[in-house]
MIVOKOL-953044 format. One record per residue: x, y, z of N, C-alpha, C, O in turn. Coordinates in nm, 4 decimals. Atoms other than C-alpha are relative to their C-alpha. Layout:
% MIVOKOL-953044
<r n_x="X" n_y="Y" n_z="Z" ca_x="X" ca_y="Y" ca_z="Z" c_x="X" c_y="Y" c_z="Z" o_x="X" o_y="Y" o_z="Z"/>
...
***
This chain:
% MIVOKOL-953044
<r n_x="0.0508" n_y="-0.1004" n_z="0.1214" ca_x="0.7434" ca_y="-1.3100" ca_z="0.2847" c_x="-0.0981" c_y="0.0991" c_z="0.1072" o_x="-0.2148" o_y="0.0762" o_z="0.1389"/>
<r n_x="0.0441" n_y="-0.1309" n_z="-0.0580" ca_x="0.6700" ca_y="-0.9875" ca_z="0.4852" c_x="-0.1557" c_y="0.0426" c_z="-0.0486" o_x="-0.2448" o_y="0.0828" o_z="0.0263"/>
<r n_x="0.1149" n_y="-0.0756" n_z="0.0895" ca_x="0.3909" ca_y="-0.8888" ca_z="0.2028" c_x="-0.0706" c_y="-0.1019" c_z="-0.0512" o_x="-0.0060" o_y="-0.1918" o_z="-0.1051"/>
<r n_x="0.1090" n_y="0.0961" n_z="0.0513" ca_x="0.0814" ca_y="-1.0954" ca_z="0.1044" c_x="-0.1202" c_y="0.1026" c_z="-0.0684" o_x="-0.1781" o_y="0.2020" o_z="-0.0244"/>
<r n_x="0.0955" n_y="-0.0364" n_z="0.0745" ca_x="-0.1413" ca_y="-1.0240" ca_z="-0.1553" c_x="-0.1543" c_y="-0.0373" c_z="-0.0322" o_x="-0.1967" o_y="-0.1390" o_z="-0.0870"/>
<r n_x="0.1674" n_y="0.0890" n_z="0.0554" ca_x="-0.5403" ca_y="-1.0300" ca_z="-0.1895" c_x="-0.0452" c_y="0.0611" c_z="-0.0722" o_x="-0.0612" o_y="0.1806" o_z="-0.0473"/>
<r n_x="0.0836" n_y="-0.0289" n_z="0.1317" ca_x="-0.7037" ca_y="-0.9868" ca_z="-0.4974" c_x="-0.1014" c_y="-0.0244" c_z="-0.0239" o_x="-0.1334" o_y="-0.0427" o_z="-0.1413"/>
<r n_x="0.1680" n_y="0.0632" n_z="0.0037" ca_x="-1.0688" ca_y="-1.0850" ca_z="-0.4167" c_x="-0.0523" c_y="0.1069" c_z="-0.0130" o_x="-0.1651" o_y="0.1039" o_z="-0.0623"/>
<r n_x="0.1111" n_y="-0.0841" n_z="0.0257" ca_x="-1.1811" ca_y="-0.7733" ca_z="-0.4220" c_x="-0.0326" c_y="0.0789" c_z="-0.1260" o_x="0.0681" o_y="0.1381" o_z="-0.1650"/>
<r n_x="0.0377" n_y="-0.0755" n_z="0.1666" ca_x="-1.3053" ca_y="-0.6082" ca_z="-0.7534" c_x="0.0519" c_y="0.1527" c_z="0.0009" o_x="0.1113" o_y="0.1770" o_z="-0.1042"/>
<r n_x="-0.0398" n_y="-0.1105" n_z="-0.0232" ca_x="-1.2177" ca_y="-0.2587" ca_z="-0.6602" c_x="0.1061" c_y="0.0695" c_z="0.0676" o_x="0.1121" o_y="0.1914" o_z="0.0835"/>
<r n_x="-0.1286" n_y="-0.0179" n_z="-0.0802" ca_x="-0.9035" ca_y="-0.2533" ca_z="-0.4754" c_x="0.1137" c_y="-0.1160" c_z="0.0632" o_x="0.0643" o_y="-0.2096" o_z="0.1260"/>
<r n_x="-0.0886" n_y="0.1175" n_z="-0.0125" ca_x="-0.5828" ca_y="-0.4833" ca_z="-0.4118" c_x="0.0313" c_y="0.0374" c_z="0.1520" o_x="0.0636" o_y="0.1531" o_z="0.1790"/>
<r n_x="-0.0222" n_y="0.0162" n_z="-0.1087" ca_x="-0.5403" ca_y="-0.5769" ca_z="-0.0342" c_x="0.1524" c_y="-0.0229" c_z="0.0364" o_x="0.1944" o_y="-0.1342" o_z="0.0046"/>
<r n_x="-0.1070" n_y="0.0323" n_z="-0.0288" ca_x="-0.2027" ca_y="-0.5583" ca_z="0.0837" c_x="0.0648" c_y="-0.0160" c_z="0.1382" o_x="0.1016" o_y="0.0903" o_z="0.1883"/>
<r n_x="-0.0025" n_y="0.0166" n_z="-0.1110" ca_x="-0.1122" ca_y="-0.7117" ca_z="0.4108" c_x="0.1996" c_y="-0.0188" c_z="0.0639" o_x="0.2688" o_y="-0.1074" o_z="0.0136"/>
<r n_x="-0.1132" n_y="-0.0208" n_z="0.0025" ca_x="0.2479" ca_y="-0.6332" ca_z="0.5588" c_x="0.0680" c_y="-0.0547" c_z="0.1448" o_x="0.0187" o_y="0.0247" o_z="0.2249"/>
<r n_x="-0.0139" n_y="0.0260" n_z="-0.0800" ca_x="0.3963" ca_y="-0.7847" ca_z="0.8442" c_x="0.1950" c_y="-0.0548" c_z="-0.0071" o_x="0.2561" o_y="-0.0958" o_z="-0.1058"/>
<r n_x="-0.1673" n_y="0.0253" n_z="0.0082" ca_x="0.8136" ca_y="-0.8427" ca_z="0.9791" c_x="0.0376" c_y="0.1182" c_z="-0.1069" o_x="-0.0472" o_y="0.2056" o_z="-0.1251"/>
<r n_x="-0.0863" n_y="-0.0613" n_z="0.0527" ca_x="1.0559" ca_y="-0.6574" ca_z="0.7512" c_x="-0.0061" c_y="-0.0208" c_z="-0.1322" o_x="0.0437" o_y="-0.1275" o_z="-0.1682"/>
<r n_x="-0.0049" n_y="0.0151" n_z="0.1475" ca_x="1.0026" ca_y="-0.6146" ca_z="0.3753" c_x="0.1179" c_y="-0.0133" c_z="-0.0517" o_x="0.2003" o_y="0.0735" o_z="-0.0232"/>
<r n_x="-0.1185" n_y="-0.0607" n_z="0.0896" ca_x="1.2812" ca_y="-0.6843" ca_z="0.1398" c_x="-0.0376" c_y="-0.0181" c_z="-0.1228" o_x="-0.1524" o_y="-0.0431" o_z="-0.1595"/>
<r n_x="-0.0153" n_y="-0.0685" n_z="0.1460" ca_x="1.3685" ca_y="-0.6200" ca_z="-0.2063" c_x="-0.1034" c_y="-0.1329" c_z="-0.1069" o_x="-0.1821" o_y="-0.1003" o_z="-0.1957"/>
<r n_x="0.1191" n_y="0.1041" n_z="0.0772" ca_x="1.1823" ca_y="-1.0274" ca_z="-0.3412" c_x="-0.1426" c_y="0.0791" c_z="0.0423" o_x="-0.2183" o_y="0.0958" o_z="-0.0534"/>
<r n_x="0.1545" n_y="-0.0495" n_z="-0.0195" ca_x="0.8448" ca_y="-0.8553" ca_z="-0.1690" c_x="-0.0661" c_y="0.0557" c_z="-0.1376" o_x="-0.1810" o_y="0.0377" o_z="-0.1779"/>
<r n_x="0.0922" n_y="-0.0871" n_z="0.0734" ca_x="0.8065" ca_y="-0.6301" ca_z="-0.4482" c_x="0.0070" c_y="-0.0815" c_z="-0.1363" o_x="-0.0344" o_y="-0.0260" o_z="-0.2381"/>
<r n_x="0.0004" n_y="0.0327" n_z="0.1190" ca_x="0.8711" ca_y="-0.8922" ca_z="-0.7110" c_x="-0.1580" c_y="-0.0617" c_z="-0.0482" o_x="-0.1950" o_y="-0.1063" o_z="-0.1567"/>
<r n_x="0.1350" n_y="0.1004" n_z="-0.0232" ca_x="0.5088" ca_y="-1.0366" ca_z="-0.6129" c_x="-0.0753" c_y="0.1774" c_z="-0.0314" o_x="-0.1491" o_y="0.2140" o_z="-0.1229"/>
<r n_x="0.0918" n_y="-0.1343" n_z="0.0106" ca_x="0.3858" ca_y="-0.6642" ca_z="-0.5635" c_x="-0.0239" c_y="0.0680" c_z="-0.1204" o_x="-0.1304" o_y="0.1018" o_z="-0.1719"/>
<r n_x="0.0259" n_y="-0.1043" n_z="0.1624" ca_x="0.4839" ca_y="-0.4734" ca_z="-0.8927" c_x="-0.1377" c_y="-0.1078" c_z="-0.0568" o_x="-0.2585" o_y="-0.0931" o_z="-0.0383"/>
<r n_x="0.1094" n_y="0.0565" n_z="0.0818" ca_x="0.2944" ca_y="-0.7216" ca_z="-1.0883" c_x="-0.1383" c_y="-0.0062" c_z="-0.0181" o_x="-0.2068" o_y="-0.0204" o_z="-0.1194"/>
<r n_x="0.1325" n_y="0.0281" n_z="-0.0190" ca_x="-0.0112" ca_y="-0.7386" ca_z="-0.9375" c_x="-0.0515" c_y="0.1195" c_z="0.0210" o_x="-0.1718" o_y="0.1232" o_z="-0.0051"/>
<r n_x="0.0150" n_y="-0.1678" n_z="0.0508" ca_x="-0.0292" ca_y="-0.3455" ca_z="-0.9274" c_x="0.0014" c_y="0.0075" c_z="-0.1241" o_x="-0.1169" o_y="-0.0123" o_z="-0.1521"/>
<r n_x="-0.0584" n_y="0.0212" n_z="0.1315" ca_x="0.0861" ca_y="-0.3435" ca_z="-1.2797" c_x="-0.0927" c_y="-0.0325" c_z="-0.0862" o_x="-0.1184" o_y="0.0289" o_z="-0.1898"/>
<r n_x="0.1159" n_y="0.0642" n_z="0.0742" ca_x="-0.2002" ca_y="-0.5839" ca_z="-1.3805" c_x="-0.1256" c_y="0.0818" c_z="0.0338" o_x="-0.2161" o_y="0.0860" o_z="-0.0496"/>
<r n_x="0.1538" n_y="-0.1112" n_z="-0.0034" ca_x="-0.4889" ca_y="-0.3375" ca_z="-1.2477" c_x="0.0101" c_y="0.1269" c_z="-0.0356" o_x="-0.0801" o_y="0.2105" o_z="-0.0414"/>
<r n_x="-0.0044" n_y="-0.1407" n_z="0.0302" ca_x="-0.3279" ca_y="-0.0546" ca_z="-1.3443" c_x="0.0031" c_y="-0.0052" c_z="-0.1773" o_x="-0.0095" o_y="0.0990" o_z="-0.2417"/>
<r n_x="0.0210" n_y="0.0006" n_z="0.1520" ca_x="-0.3287" ca_y="-0.1857" ca_z="-1.7363" c_x="-0.1126" c_y="-0.0414" c_z="-0.0021" o_x="-0.1752" o_y="-0.0019" o_z="-0.1004"/>
<r n_x="0.1762" n_y="-0.0008" n_z="0.0304" ca_x="-0.7033" ca_y="-0.3269" ca_z="-1.6629" c_x="-0.0952" c_y="0.1006" c_z="0.0054" o_x="-0.1984" o_y="0.1116" o_z="-0.0608"/>
<r n_x="0.0767" n_y="-0.1345" n_z="-0.0645" ca_x="-0.8279" ca_y="-0.0174" ca_z="-1.5044" c_x="0.0285" c_y="0.1351" c_z="-0.0182" o_x="-0.0671" o_y="0.2125" o_z="-0.0189"/>
<r n_x="-0.0651" n_y="-0.1415" n_z="0.0363" ca_x="-0.5977" ca_y="0.3120" ca_z="-1.5768" c_x="0.0798" c_y="-0.0100" c_z="0.1586" o_x="0.2012" o_y="-0.0285" o_z="0.1501"/>
<r n_x="-0.0118" n_y="-0.0196" n_z="-0.1409" ca_x="-0.5454" ca_y="0.3289" ca_z="-1.1790" c_x="-0.0596" c_y="-0.1090" c_z="0.0874" o_x="-0.1665" o_y="-0.1666" o_z="0.0675"/>
<r n_x="0.0295" n_y="0.0724" n_z="-0.1145" ca_x="-0.5321" ca_y="0.1241" ca_z="-0.8573" c_x="-0.0129" c_y="0.0740" c_z="0.1440" o_x="0.0501" o_y="0.1691" o_z="0.1905"/>
<r n_x="0.0529" n_y="-0.0112" n_z="-0.1559" ca_x="-0.6878" ca_y="0.1417" ca_z="-0.5119" c_x="0.1095" c_y="-0.0892" c_z="0.0909" o_x="0.1684" o_y="-0.1863" o_z="0.0433"/>
<r n_x="-0.1137" n_y="0.1127" n_z="-0.0845" ca_x="-0.4506" ca_y="-0.0251" ca_z="-0.2340" c_x="-0.1018" c_y="0.0464" c_z="0.1436" o_x="-0.1605" o_y="0.1540" o_z="0.1550"/>
<r n_x="0.0108" n_y="0.0141" n_z="-0.0912" ca_x="-0.5635" ca_y="-0.0937" ca_z="0.0901" c_x="0.1158" c_y="-0.0708" c_z="0.0946" o_x="0.1187" o_y="-0.1939" o_z="0.0947"/>
<r n_x="-0.1393" n_y="0.0549" n_z="-0.0946" ca_x="-0.2301" ca_y="-0.1596" ca_z="0.3454" c_x="-0.0262" c_y="-0.0179" c_z="0.1371" o_x="-0.0127" o_y="0.0690" o_z="0.2233"/>
<r n_x="-0.0285" n_y="0.0573" n_z="-0.1885" ca_x="-0.2612" ca_y="-0.3362" ca_z="0.6860" c_x="0.1429" c_y="-0.0606" c_z="0.0151" o_x="0.2152" o_y="-0.1438" o_z="-0.0397"/>
<r n_x="-0.1376" n_y="0.0346" n_z="-0.0133" ca_x="0.0205" ca_y="-0.3161" ca_z="0.8522" c_x="-0.0328" c_y="-0.0959" c_z="0.1280" o_x="-0.0892" o_y="-0.0285" o_z="0.2142"/>
<r n_x="-0.0611" n_y="0.0641" n_z="-0.1530" ca_x="0.0598" ca_y="-0.5633" ca_z="1.1588" c_x="0.1203" c_y="-0.0543" c_z="0.0363" o_x="0.1880" o_y="-0.1199" o_z="-0.0428"/>
<r n_x="-0.1757" n_y="0.0309" n_z="0.0222" ca_x="0.3951" ca_y="-0.6217" ca_z="1.3119" c_x="0.0695" c_y="-0.0068" c_z="-0.0552" o_x="0.1541" o_y="-0.0954" o_z="-0.0665"/>
<r n_x="-0.0709" n_y="-0.0188" n_z="0.1161" ca_x="0.5098" ca_y="-0.4452" ca_z="1.0481" c_x="0.1292" c_y="0.0815" c_z="0.0479" o_x="0.1008" o_y="0.1666" o_z="0.1322"/>
<r n_x="-0.0737" n_y="-0.0570" n_z="-0.0273" ca_x="0.8674" ca_y="-0.3142" ca_z="1.0839" c_x="0.1139" c_y="0.0376" c_z="-0.0725" o_x="0.2331" o_y="0.0351" o_z="-0.0416"/>
<r n_x="-0.0362" n_y="-0.0850" n_z="0.0900" ca_x="0.9491" ca_y="-0.1500" ca_z="0.8009" c_x="0.0939" c_y="-0.0608" c_z="-0.1250" o_x="0.0773" o_y="-0.1821" o_z="-0.1380"/>
<r n_x="-0.1042" n_y="0.0219" n_z="0.1147" ca_x="1.2349" ca_y="-0.1782" ca_z="0.4740" c_x="0.1413" c_y="-0.0381" c_z="0.0471" o_x="0.2102" o_y="0.0316" o_z="0.1216"/>
<r n_x="-0.1847" n_y="0.0286" n_z="0.0091" ca_x="1.5862" ca_y="-0.3312" ca_z="0.4741" c_x="-0.0024" c_y="0.0760" c_z="-0.1362" o_x="-0.1053" o_y="0.0971" o_z="-0.2004"/>
<r n_x="-0.0249" n_y="-0.0775" n_z="0.0338" ca_x="1.7956" ca_y="-0.1203" ca_z="0.2499" c_x="-0.0428" c_y="-0.0147" c_z="-0.1454" o_x="-0.0835" o_y="0.0836" o_z="-0.2072"/>
<r n_x="0.0339" n_y="0.0321" n_z="0.1292" ca_x="1.7278" ca_y="-0.2991" ca_z="-0.0861" c_x="-0.1822" c_y="0.0279" c_z="-0.0377" o_x="-0.2189" o_y="0.0652" o_z="-0.1492"/>
<r n_x="0.0726" n_y="-0.0013" n_z="-0.0237" ca_x="1.3709" ca_y="-0.2981" ca_z="0.0223" c_x="-0.0672" c_y="0.1830" c_z="-0.0436" o_x="-0.1623" o_y="0.2147" o_z="-0.1151"/>
<r n_x="0.0132" n_y="-0.1078" n_z="0.0578" ca_x="1.3866" ca_y="0.0782" ca_z="-0.0018" c_x="-0.0094" c_y="0.0337" c_z="-0.0979" o_x="-0.0928" o_y="0.1128" o_z="-0.1419"/>
<r n_x="-0.0269" n_y="-0.0505" n_z="0.1267" ca_x="1.5077" ca_y="0.0968" ca_z="-0.2934" c_x="-0.1440" c_y="-0.0159" c_z="-0.0951" o_x="-0.2172" o_y="0.0698" o_z="-0.1447"/>
<r n_x="0.1202" n_y="0.0262" n_z="0.0620" ca_x="1.2388" ca_y="-0.0855" ca_z="-0.4517" c_x="-0.1520" c_y="0.0610" c_z="-0.0377" o_x="-0.2306" o_y="0.0698" o_z="-0.1321"/>
<r n_x="0.1158" n_y="-0.1031" n_z="-0.0448" ca_x="0.9879" ca_y="0.1185" ca_z="-0.2859" c_x="-0.0023" c_y="0.1175" c_z="-0.0689" o_x="-0.0935" o_y="0.1489" o_z="-0.1454"/>
<r n_x="-0.0325" n_y="-0.0983" n_z="0.1113" ca_x="1.1605" ca_y="0.4329" ca_z="-0.4313" c_x="-0.0211" c_y="0.0021" c_z="-0.1218" o_x="-0.0899" o_y="0.0975" o_z="-0.1578"/>
<r n_x="0.0427" n_y="0.0298" n_z="0.1227" ca_x="1.1451" ca_y="0.3036" ca_z="-0.7915" c_x="-0.1673" c_y="-0.0219" c_z="-0.0134" o_x="-0.2380" o_y="0.0598" o_z="-0.0725"/>
<r n_x="0.1534" n_y="0.0207" n_z="-0.0383" ca_x="0.7898" ca_y="0.1802" ca_z="-0.7246" c_x="-0.0819" c_y="0.1571" c_z="-0.0072" o_x="-0.1418" o_y="0.2042" o_z="-0.1039"/>
<r n_x="0.0645" n_y="-0.1291" n_z="0.0124" ca_x="0.6611" ca_y="0.5198" ca_z="-0.6243" c_x="0.0373" c_y="0.0982" c_z="-0.0760" o_x="-0.0511" o_y="0.1839" o_z="-0.0730"/>
<r n_x="-0.0323" n_y="-0.0653" n_z="0.1473" ca_x="0.8310" ca_y="0.7191" ca_z="-0.9249" c_x="-0.1165" c_y="-0.0756" c_z="-0.0688" o_x="-0.2306" o_y="-0.0315" o_z="-0.0822"/>
<r n_x="0.0564" n_y="0.1102" n_z="0.1379" ca_x="0.6985" ca_y="0.4268" ca_z="-1.1684" c_x="-0.1279" c_y="0.0678" c_z="-0.0012" o_x="-0.1683" o_y="0.1391" o_z="-0.0930"/>
<r n_x="0.1207" n_y="-0.0085" n_z="0.0275" ca_x="0.3682" ca_y="0.4678" ca_z="-1.0537" c_x="-0.0804" c_y="0.1645" c_z="0.0907" o_x="-0.1854" o_y="0.1734" o_z="0.1544"/>
<r n_x="0.0279" n_y="-0.1231" n_z="-0.0887" ca_x="0.3192" ca_y="0.8155" ca_z="-0.8930" c_x="-0.1512" c_y="0.0336" c_z="-0.0449" o_x="-0.2285" o_y="0.0811" o_z="0.0382"/>
<r n_x="0.1003" n_y="-0.0586" n_z="0.0397" ca_x="0.0263" ca_y="0.8824" ca_z="-1.1097" c_x="-0.1058" c_y="-0.0876" c_z="0.0023" o_x="-0.2156" o_y="-0.0380" o_z="-0.0230"/>
<r n_x="0.0745" n_y="0.0770" n_z="0.0236" ca_x="-0.1470" ca_y="0.5490" ca_z="-1.0969" c_x="-0.0580" c_y="-0.0419" c_z="0.0933" o_x="-0.1316" o_y="-0.1379" o_z="0.0705"/>
<r n_x="0.0906" n_y="0.0372" n_z="-0.1392" ca_x="-0.2893" ca_y="0.5140" ca_z="-0.7441" c_x="-0.0851" c_y="0.0911" c_z="0.0777" o_x="-0.0721" o_y="0.1852" o_z="0.1560"/>
<r n_x="0.1436" n_y="-0.1679" n_z="-0.0205" ca_x="-0.6206" ca_y="0.6966" ca_z="-0.7075" c_x="-0.0017" c_y="0.0027" c_z="0.1511" o_x="0.0086" o_y="0.1135" o_z="0.2038"/>
<r n_x="-0.0030" n_y="-0.0129" n_z="-0.1460" ca_x="-0.6340" ca_y="0.5788" ca_z="-0.3144" c_x="0.0503" c_y="-0.0740" c_z="0.0902" o_x="0.0407" o_y="-0.1934" o_z="0.0618"/>
<r n_x="-0.1561" n_y="0.0489" n_z="-0.0716" ca_x="-0.3768" ca_y="0.4780" ca_z="-0.0531" c_x="-0.1096" c_y="-0.0247" c_z="0.1396" o_x="-0.1108" o_y="0.0764" o_z="0.2099"/>
<r n_x="0.0179" n_y="0.0470" n_z="-0.1441" ca_x="-0.5837" ca_y="0.3079" ca_z="0.2769" c_x="0.1165" c_y="-0.0492" c_z="0.0335" o_x="0.1754" o_y="-0.1354" o_z="-0.0318"/>
<r n_x="-0.0654" n_y="0.0678" n_z="-0.0118" ca_x="-0.3353" ca_y="0.2758" ca_z="0.4929" c_x="-0.0195" c_y="-0.0384" c_z="0.2045" o_x="-0.0387" o_y="0.0506" o_z="0.2873"/>
<r n_x="0.0710" n_y="0.0366" n_z="-0.0855" ca_x="-0.4144" ca_y="0.0647" ca_z="0.8131" c_x="0.1261" c_y="-0.0383" c_z="0.0983" o_x="0.2214" o_y="-0.1108" o_z="0.0697"/>
<r n_x="-0.1789" n_y="0.0687" n_z="-0.0736" ca_x="-0.1298" ca_y="0.0128" ca_z="1.0845" c_x="-0.0598" c_y="0.0062" c_z="0.1748" o_x="-0.1774" o_y="0.0135" o_z="0.2106"/>
<r n_x="0.0354" n_y="0.0279" n_z="-0.1223" ca_x="-0.0987" ca_y="-0.0147" ca_z="1.4713" c_x="0.1150" c_y="0.0600" c_z="0.1307" o_x="0.1158" o_y="0.0493" o_z="0.2534"/>
<r n_x="-0.1056" n_y="-0.1370" n_z="-0.0446" ca_x="0.2221" ca_y="0.2549" ca_z="1.5347" c_x="-0.0079" c_y="0.1219" c_z="0.0325" o_x="-0.1263" o_y="0.1427" o_z="0.0590"/>
<r n_x="-0.0083" n_y="-0.1513" n_z="0.0060" ca_x="0.2719" ca_y="0.6047" ca_z="1.5720" c_x="0.0857" c_y="-0.0082" c_z="-0.1628" o_x="0.0353" o_y="0.0092" o_z="-0.2738"/>
<r n_x="-0.0663" n_y="-0.0261" n_z="0.1408" ca_x="0.5437" ca_y="0.5956" ca_z="1.2972" c_x="-0.0981" c_y="-0.0651" c_z="-0.1307" o_x="-0.0965" o_y="-0.0356" o_z="-0.2502"/>
<r n_x="0.0423" n_y="0.0122" n_z="0.1563" ca_x="0.3333" ca_y="0.4356" ca_z="1.0726" c_x="-0.1375" c_y="0.0453" c_z="-0.0982" o_x="-0.1920" o_y="0.0227" o_z="-0.2062"/>
<r n_x="0.1249" n_y="-0.0941" n_z="0.0629" ca_x="0.0557" ca_y="0.6975" ca_z="1.1009" c_x="0.1251" c_y="0.1744" c_z="-0.0976" o_x="0.0953" o_y="0.2582" o_z="-0.1826"/>
<r n_x="-0.0447" n_y="-0.0771" n_z="0.0794" ca_x="0.3683" ca_y="0.9180" ca_z="1.0111" c_x="0.0793" c_y="-0.0494" c_z="-0.1716" o_x="0.1422" o_y="0.0029" o_z="-0.2636"/>
<r n_x="-0.0673" n_y="0.0202" n_z="0.1525" ca_x="0.4680" ca_y="0.7375" ca_z="0.7207" c_x="-0.1162" c_y="0.0321" c_z="-0.0913" o_x="-0.0987" o_y="0.0898" o_z="-0.1987"/>
<r n_x="0.1499" n_y="-0.0678" n_z="0.0901" ca_x="0.0920" ca_y="0.8025" ca_z="0.5798" c_x="0.0632" c_y="0.1539" c_z="-0.0125" o_x="0.1117" o_y="0.1802" o_z="-0.1226"/>
<r n_x="-0.0364" n_y="-0.1245" n_z="0.0290" ca_x="0.1950" ca_y="1.1638" ca_z="0.6192" c_x="0.1268" c_y="0.0494" c_z="-0.0831" o_x="0.1440" o_y="0.1625" o_z="-0.1287"/>
<r n_x="-0.1135" n_y="-0.0759" n_z="0.0482" ca_x="0.5337" ca_y="1.1616" ca_z="0.4770" c_x="-0.0068" c_y="-0.0343" c_z="-0.1586" o_x="0.0496" o_y="0.0340" o_z="-0.2441"/>
<r n_x="0.0020" n_y="0.0242" n_z="0.1516" ca_x="0.4418" ca_y="0.9787" ca_z="0.1384" c_x="-0.1272" c_y="0.0749" c_z="-0.0888" o_x="-0.1478" o_y="0.0475" o_z="-0.2070"/>
<r n_x="0.0603" n_y="-0.0672" n_z="0.0915" ca_x="0.1644" ca_y="1.2304" ca_z="0.0444" c_x="0.0405" c_y="0.0670" c_z="-0.0754" o_x="-0.0284" o_y="0.0585" o_z="-0.1771"/>
<r n_x="-0.1152" n_y="-0.0199" n_z="0.1129" ca_x="0.4360" ca_y="1.4172" ca_z="-0.1594" c_x="-0.0250" c_y="-0.0880" c_z="-0.0847" o_x="-0.1275" o_y="-0.0644" o_z="-0.1487"/>
<r n_x="-0.0619" n_y="0.0735" n_z="0.0568" ca_x="0.5189" ca_y="1.1746" ca_z="-0.3242" c_x="-0.0784" c_y="-0.1067" c_z="-0.0906" o_x="-0.0313" o_y="-0.2044" o_z="-0.1489"/>
<r n_x="0.0872" n_y="0.0999" n_z="0.0843" ca_x="0.2047" ca_y="1.0188" ca_z="-0.4944" c_x="-0.1497" c_y="0.0865" c_z="-0.0538" o_x="-0.1431" o_y="0.1998" o_z="-0.0062"/>
<r n_x="0.0726" n_y="-0.0725" n_z="0.0834" ca_x="-0.1003" ca_y="1.1669" ca_z="-0.6839" c_x="-0.1391" c_y="-0.0394" c_z="0.0988" o_x="-0.2485" o_y="0.0122" o_z="0.0761"/>
<r n_x="0.0862" n_y="0.1241" n_z="-0.0508" ca_x="-0.3073" ca_y="0.9217" ca_z="-0.4417" c_x="-0.0677" c_y="0.0777" c_z="0.1102" o_x="0.0027" o_y="0.1653" o_z="0.1604"/>
<r n_x="0.0724" n_y="-0.0277" n_z="-0.1067" ca_x="-0.5866" ca_y="1.0113" ca_z="-0.1700" c_x="0.0925" c_y="-0.0776" c_z="0.1274" o_x="0.0896" o_y="-0.1975" o_z="0.1551"/>
<r n_x="-0.0264" n_y="0.1498" n_z="-0.1297" ca_x="-0.3927" ca_y="0.8827" ca_z="0.1485" c_x="-0.0986" c_y="0.0479" c_z="0.1079" o_x="-0.1417" o_y="0.1616" o_z="0.1269"/>
<r n_x="0.0430" n_y="-0.0244" n_z="-0.1207" ca_x="-0.5639" ca_y="0.8215" ca_z="0.4543" c_x="0.0581" c_y="-0.0904" c_z="0.1190" o_x="0.0382" o_y="-0.2119" o_z="0.1156"/>
<r n_x="-0.0164" n_y="0.0976" n_z="-0.1407" ca_x="-0.4373" ca_y="0.6759" ca_z="0.7901" c_x="-0.1526" c_y="-0.0716" c_z="0.0895" o_x="-0.2568" o_y="-0.0107" o_z="0.1136"/>
<r n_x="0.0995" n_y="0.0312" n_z="-0.0940" ca_x="-0.6614" ca_y="0.4509" ca_z="1.0028" c_x="0.0744" c_y="-0.1328" c_z="0.1215" o_x="0.1403" o_y="-0.2308" o_z="0.0867"/>
<r n_x="-0.0296" n_y="0.0756" n_z="-0.1219" ca_x="-0.5806" ca_y="0.2666" ca_z="1.3345" c_x="-0.0728" c_y="-0.1285" c_z="-0.0431" o_x="-0.1697" o_y="-0.1421" o_z="-0.1177"/>
<r n_x="0.0464" n_y="0.1625" n_z="0.0176" ca_x="-0.6100" ca_y="-0.1352" ca_z="1.3563" c_x="-0.1436" c_y="-0.0135" c_z="0.0187" o_x="-0.2178" o_y="-0.0897" o_z="-0.0434"/>
<r n_x="0.1454" n_y="-0.0065" n_z="-0.0401" ca_x="-0.9350" ca_y="-0.0486" ca_z="1.5206" c_x="-0.1014" c_y="0.0466" c_z="-0.1091" o_x="-0.2130" o_y="0.0012" o_z="-0.1343"/>
<r n_x="0.0759" n_y="-0.0028" n_z="0.0997" ca_x="-1.0369" ca_y="0.1138" ca_z="1.2477" c_x="-0.0496" c_y="-0.0651" c_z="-0.1377" o_x="-0.1416" o_y="-0.0174" o_z="-0.2040"/>
<r n_x="-0.0110" n_y="0.0948" n_z="0.1005" ca_x="-1.0030" ca_y="-0.1615" ca_z="0.9743" c_x="-0.1115" c_y="0.0306" c_z="-0.0587" o_x="-0.1038" o_y="0.0945" o_z="-0.1637"/>
<r n_x="0.1750" n_y="-0.0281" n_z="0.1105" ca_x="-1.4080" ca_y="-0.1367" ca_z="0.8524" c_x="0.0066" c_y="0.1261" c_z="-0.0900" o_x="-0.0031" o_y="0.1331" o_z="-0.2125"/>
<r n_x="-0.0246" n_y="-0.1186" n_z="0.0405" ca_x="-1.3525" ca_y="0.2324" ca_z="0.8389" c_x="0.0561" c_y="-0.0080" c_z="-0.1151" o_x="-0.0016" o_y="0.0029" o_z="-0.2233"/>
<r n_x="-0.1078" n_y="-0.0353" n_z="0.1356" ca_x="-1.0457" ca_y="0.2357" ca_z="0.6106" c_x="-0.0971" c_y="-0.1258" c_z="-0.1099" o_x="-0.1325" o_y="-0.0683" o_z="-0.2129"/>
<r n_x="0.0558" n_y="0.0630" n_z="0.1204" ca_x="-1.2285" ca_y="-0.0509" ca_z="0.3824" c_x="-0.1117" c_y="0.0894" c_z="-0.0646" o_x="-0.1196" o_y="0.1244" o_z="-0.1824"/>
<r n_x="0.1244" n_y="-0.0956" n_z="0.0615" ca_x="-1.5499" ca_y="0.1633" ca_z="0.3613" c_x="0.0221" c_y="0.0923" c_z="-0.1034" o_x="-0.0298" o_y="0.1069" o_z="-0.2141"/>
<r n_x="-0.0446" n_y="-0.1197" n_z="0.0819" ca_x="-1.3526" ca_y="0.4620" ca_z="0.2654" c_x="0.0858" c_y="-0.0380" c_z="-0.1592" o_x="0.0894" o_y="0.0280" o_z="-0.2631"/>
<r n_x="-0.0693" n_y="-0.0143" n_z="0.1500" ca_x="-1.1264" ca_y="0.2882" ca_z="-0.0046" c_x="-0.1210" c_y="-0.0461" c_z="-0.0603" o_x="-0.1903" o_y="0.0488" o_z="-0.0235"/>
<r n_x="0.1772" n_y="0.0599" n_z="0.0617" ca_x="-1.4837" ca_y="0.1281" ca_z="-0.1746" c_x="-0.0457" c_y="0.0921" c_z="-0.0305" o_x="-0.0909" o_y="0.0962" o_z="-0.1449"/>
<r n_x="0.1178" n_y="-0.0985" n_z="0.0518" ca_x="-1.6596" ca_y="0.4557" ca_z="-0.1572" c_x="0.0693" c_y="0.0926" c_z="-0.1342" o_x="0.1893" o_y="0.1169" o_z="-0.1463"/>
<r n_x="-0.0152" n_y="-0.1094" n_z="0.1000" ca_x="-1.6658" ca_y="0.6935" ca_z="-0.4697" c_x="0.0542" c_y="0.1394" c_z="0.0210" o_x="0.0600" o_y="0.2183" o_z="-0.0733"/>
***
């Protein structure tokens, strides 16, 4: 699986991405997000992209559906990555969400965690 979910932090969901996402990865991701949205109204996401190569076509469609369905549900989105295109992805996704979106280089992972946890 290219997607690993860590629900141990009470204030946010950590999602680790590696390899290439496929549609089946969303069968785990979407329910985890929806559970938090149901409990708290909104969710904060910390995306950690390590050796991440993007989405296959079916996963791209699942991601699009997720974004449309949860446009207002994401409060903050911290994206931690290691490649220039991942930074570009953070800029690209801003119009598609009401979330505050911030990109951090992998060397700034602690800063990303502080930002996602701050009020």
